[in-house]
Each structure stands twice: as structure tokens, then as C-alpha cells.
C-alpha positions as CSV (number, residue, x, y, z in Angstrom):
1,Q,100.7,124.8,107.8
2,W,102.5,123.0,105.0
3,P,100.0,121.6,102.5
4,S,100.7,118.0,101.6
5,S,98.8,115.5,99.4
6,T,100.2,112.7,101.6
7,R,98.9,114.4,104.7
8,A,95.5,114.7,103.1
9,E,95.5,110.9,102.3
10,I,96.5,110.1,105.9
11,M,93.7,112.3,107.2
12,A,91.2,110.5,104.8
13,V,92.4,107.1,106.2
14,L,92.0,108.4,109.8
15,T,88.6,109.8,109.1
16,C,87.4,106.5,107.6
17,L,88.7,104.4,110.4
18,I,87.1,106.5,113.1
19,V,83.6,105.6,111.9
20,C,84.2,101.9,111.3
21,P,82.4,99.4,113.5
22,P,84.6,97.4,115.9
23,N,86.1,94.0,114.8
24,S,85.8,94.8,111.0
25,L,88.0,94.0,108.0
26,I,88.6,97.3,106.2
27,N,89.8,97.6,102.6
28,I,91.2,101.0,101.7
29,F,91.8,101.7,98.0
30,T,94.3,104.5,97.3
31,D,96.6,105.8,94.6
32,S,99.1,106.9,97.3
33,Q,102.0,104.5,97.4
34,C,103.6,106.6,100.1
35,T,100.6,106.1,102.3
36,I,100.7,102.3,101.8
37,D,104.5,102.1,102.3
38,T,104.4,104.1,105.5
39,F,101.5,102.1,106.9
40,T,103.4,98.9,106.2
41,S,106.7,100.2,107.6
42,L,105.0,101.1,110.9
43,S,104.4,97.4,111.6
44,N,108.1,96.6,111.1
45,Y,109.3,95.2,114.4
46,K,112.8,96.6,113.7
47,L,111.5,100.2,113.7
48,T,113.0,101.8,116.9
49,P,111.1,104.4,118.8
50,R,113.7,107.0,117.7
51,R,113.3,106.2,114.0
52,K,109.5,106.1,114.4
53,Q,109.5,109.7,115.6
54,K,111.3,110.7,112.4
55,I,108.5,109.5,110.2
56,N,106.6,112.4,108.6
57,N,103.1,113.0,110.1
58,I,103.8,110.5,112.9
59,I,101.1,112.0,115.1
60,L,98.5,111.1,112.5
61,W,100.0,107.6,112.1
62,Q,99.9,107.0,115.8
63,A,96.3,108.1,115.9
64,I,95.6,105.6,113.2
65,Q,97.4,102.8,115.0
66,Q,95.4,103.7,118.2
67,I,92.1,103.5,116.4
68,I,93.0,100.2,114.8
69,A,94.0,98.8,118.2
70,E,91.0,100.1,120.1
71,L,88.4,99.0,117.5
72,N,90.3,95.7,116.7
73,L,90.3,96.5,113.0
74,Q,92.1,94.5,110.2
75,V,93.2,97.1,107.6
76,R,94.3,96.2,104.1
77,F,95.5,98.7,101.5
78,T,95.1,98.2,97.8
79,K,97.0,100.4,95.3
80,V,94.9,101.7,92.4
81,K,96.2,103.6,89.4
82,A,95.6,107.4,89.6
83,H,93.3,109.0,87.0
84,S,92.5,105.7,85.3
85,G,88.7,106.0,85.0
86,V,88.1,104.4,88.5
87,E,84.8,106.1,89.5
88,Y,85.8,107.1,93.0
89,N,89.4,107.9,92.3
90,D,89.2,110.6,89.6
């Protein structure tokens, strides 16, 4: 019930990954550094289950991890500058 631009970005990532064919390399271009940082931190082997549960929107992130695992996807994020004339980012 709390609107969040980060939650919207996470849902966009989740939606894109759901429709990807198995065994694909996926490049996601986003202006959300928070989304990129959180995705990267989830693969940190030092992240304990207790700390993982404190991550904002962890349910969505766990769904993303599950989709990536089940479809055997390789996901890369690329940071793009917001409102810089990039056709699909304005």
C-alpha cells in the first residue's frame, strides 16, 4: 500500500524475466541504481538469511531469484542516465 518507484522497477524486472525463454542471457537497462545494487547484494555469499529478510521488497527479490534459477537465466544490469534522451528511458 506504500507506493515506491523502486518497487515499480523491481516489478518491471520480474515481469520481464517471467516471459524470457529458458537458458537466455538477459540485459536489463535501468536508471535505478538501487535496483542494481540490491540485485548484486543478493548474490553476496556473506548475506545471512536473517539479513536477507531485512531487505526491502524481499518477496519480489526472491521471486526474481526463483525465476532466474528455474529458467537458467544469466541476468546483467546496465545503468543508464535518467532523462538523458534515451528513447525507452524518458
